[in-house]
C-alpha positions in Angstrom: -35.7 -59.6 20.1 -35.6 -56.7 22.4 -35.2 -53.4 20.6 -34.7 -49.9 22.1 -32.2 -47.9 24.0 -30.1 -50.7 25.5 -26.5 -49.7 26.1 -23.4 -51.2 27.7 -22.2 -49.7 31.0 -18.6 -48.7 30.9 -16.3 -47.5 33.7 -13.2 -45.3 33.3 -12.2 -41.8 32.6 -14.0 -40.2 29.6 -10.7 -39.0 28.1 -9.4 -42.5 27.4 -10.7 -46.0 26.7 -12.9 -47.6 29.4 -11.2 -50.1 31.7 -14.3 -52.2 32.5 -17.5 -52.9 30.7 -20.8 -54.4 31.7 -22.8 -55.8 28.7 -26.4 -54.8 28.4 -27.6 -58.4 29.2 -26.0 -58.1 32.7 -27.7 -54.8 33.6 -30.8 -55.0 35.8 -32.5 -51.8 34.8 -36.0 -53.2 34.9 -35.5 -54.8 38.3 -36.3 -58.3 37.0 -33.5 -59.8 39.2 -34.6 -57.8 42.3 -31.6 -55.4 42.3 -33.8 -52.3 42.3 -32.3 -51.0 39.0 -28.9 -50.5 40.6 -25.5 -51.6 39.3 -23.9 -53.8 41.8 -20.6 -54.1 39.8 -18.6 -51.9 37.5 -18.4 -54.9 35.1 -15.6 -57.0 33.7 -12.2 -55.8 32.5 -11.8 -55.0 28.9 -9.3 -56.9 26.8 -6.4 -54.4 27.2 -6.5 -54.1 31.0 -6.0 -56.1 34.2 -8.3 -54.8 36.9 -8.1 -55.7 40.6 -10.0 -54.6 43.7 -7.7 -54.3 46.7 -7.7 -53.3 50.3 -5.4 -50.5 51.9 -2.5 -53.1 51.9 -2.8 -53.9 48.3 -4.3 -57.4 48.9 -7.3 -58.6 46.8 -10.6 -58.2 48.5 -13.2 -61.0 48.6 -16.0 -60.8 46.0 -18.7 -58.3 47.1 -16.4 -56.3 49.3 -15.5 -52.7 48.8 -12.0 -51.8 47.9 -9.8 -49.6 45.7 -9.6 -50.3 41.9 -6.1 -50.8 40.5 -5.4 -51.1 36.8 -2.6 -52.8 35.0 -2.0 -51.7 31.4 -1.2 -48.6 29.4 -3.5 -45.6 30.0 -4.5 -42.8 27.7 -4.6 -39.1 28.4 -5.9 -37.1 31.3 -5.3 -39.7 34.0 -6.3 -38.2 37.4 -7.6 -35.0 35.8 -8.7 -32.6 38.7 -8.3 -35.4 41.2 -9.0 -34.4 44.8 -8.1 -37.5 46.8 -7.6 -41.2 46.7 -5.0 -43.2 44.8 -4.5 -44.2 41.2 -1.8 -46.8 40.3 -0.9 -47.8 36.8 1.5 -50.7 36.2 2.3 -49.5 32.7 2.8 -46.4 30.7 0.5 -43.4 30.4 0.0 -40.7 27.7 0.0 -37.0 28.3 -1.8 -34.7 30.9 -1.4 -36.9 34.0 -2.7 -35.1 37.1 -3.9 -32.0 35.4 -5.1 -29.6 38.1 -4.7 -32.3 40.7 -5.7 -31.0 44.2 -5.0 -34.0 46.3 -4.4 -37.8 46.3 -1.6 -39.9 44.9 -0.9 -41.0 41.3 1.8 -43.7 40.8 2.9 -44.7 37.3 5.2 -47.7 37.2 6.2 -47.0 33.6 6.8 -43.9 31.5 4.6 -40.8 31.0 4.1 -38.3 28.2 4.1 -34.5 28.3 2.3 -32.1 30.7 2.4 -34.0 34.0 0.9 -32.1 36.9 0.3 -29.0 34.8 -2.6 -26.7 33.8 -4.9 -27.0 30.9 -3.8 -25.1 27.8 -4.7 -21.4 28.2 -5.1 -21.7 31.9 -2.6 -20.6 34.6 -3.7 -22.9 37.4 -1.6 -26.1 37.6 -1.2 -28.8 40.2 -2.1 -27.5 43.7 -1.5 -30.5 46.0 -1.0 -34.3 46.1 1.7 -36.5 44.7 2.6 -37.8 41.3 5.3 -40.5 41.2 6.6 -41.8 37.9 9.1 -44.7 38.0 10.1 -44.2 34.3 10.9 -41.3 32.0 8.6 -38.3 31.2 8.2 -35.9 28.3 8.2 -32.1 28.4 6.3 -29.4 30.4 6.3 -31.2 33.7 4.8 -29.2 36.5 3.9 -26.2 34.3 2.1 -23.6 36.4 2.4 -25.9 39.4 1.3 -24.3 42.7 1.8 -27.1 45.2 2.3 -30.8 45.8 5.1 -33.1 44.8 6.2 -34.6 41.4 8.9 -37.3 41.7 10.4 -38.8 38.5 12.8 -41.7 38.9 14.0 -41.5 35.2 14.8 -38.7 32.8 12.6 -35.6 31.9 12.5 -33.7 28.7 12.7 -29.9 28.6 10.5 -27.1 30.2 10.3 -28.7 33.7 8.7 -26.3 36.2 8.0 -23.6 33.6 5.9 -20.8 35.3 6.0 -22.8 38.6 4.6 -21.0 41.6 5.0 -23.6 44.5 5.5 -27.2 45.1 8.5 -29.6 44.6 9.7 -31.5 41.6 12.4 -34.2 42.1 14.1 -35.7 39.0 16.5 -38.6 39.7 17.7 -38.7 36.1 18.7 -36.1 33.6 16.6 -33.2 32.2 16.5 -31.0 29.1 16.7 -27.2 28.8 14.7 -24.3 30.2 14.5 -25.8 33.7 12.3 -23.5 35.9 11.8 -20.9 33.2 9.7 -18.0 34.6 9.5 -19.8 38.0 8.3 -17.7 40.9 8.6 -20.1 43.8 8.9 -23.8 44.7 11.8 -26.2 44.4 13.3 -28.3 41.6 15.9 -31.0 42.5 17.8 -32.7 39.7 20.1 -35.6 40.7 21.4 -36.0 37.1 22.5 -33.7 34.4 20.7 -30.5 33.3 21.2 -30.0 29.6 20.8 -26.2 29.7 19.5 -23.6 32.1 
């Protein structure tokens, strides 16, 4: 038996469950397989996810080729936190704090999202600065709070406090939204193609 500091390698954002895992027996940290102690893979998908590596057209790449990771399943909190480029696509639902302080790139959510999309951290006044967040379902409250730039597009309904303390950027809601729309807003644009509950 081999005892000591042997750990599994996991891949994914620290704020929610890992999407892939590489068991310790597959790691080559002692270079016994001639891999120079490097990880040549991010592992295998965990039970709750479907993970694919695709090219710029969304087609699966051949084994060993470089591509973009796309994940199918429900995601936890802080997806795309402080993202500066690239693309994240989730073919499911996500929890709260999607695209917090995002500065570039594109986040696409095929399902619903929780509260605080494209906003600032609690106690901070710097929200989303650039990039795109596209949500095909419904969202919770405080969308685009302290937002300074970029685009948030919601195909479904949004709860209250959309664009609160907003200072730039665009929010488009194709469904209905709750009250306090654009409260304390300094600049930017909010377009609602449905019903606004209360201004």
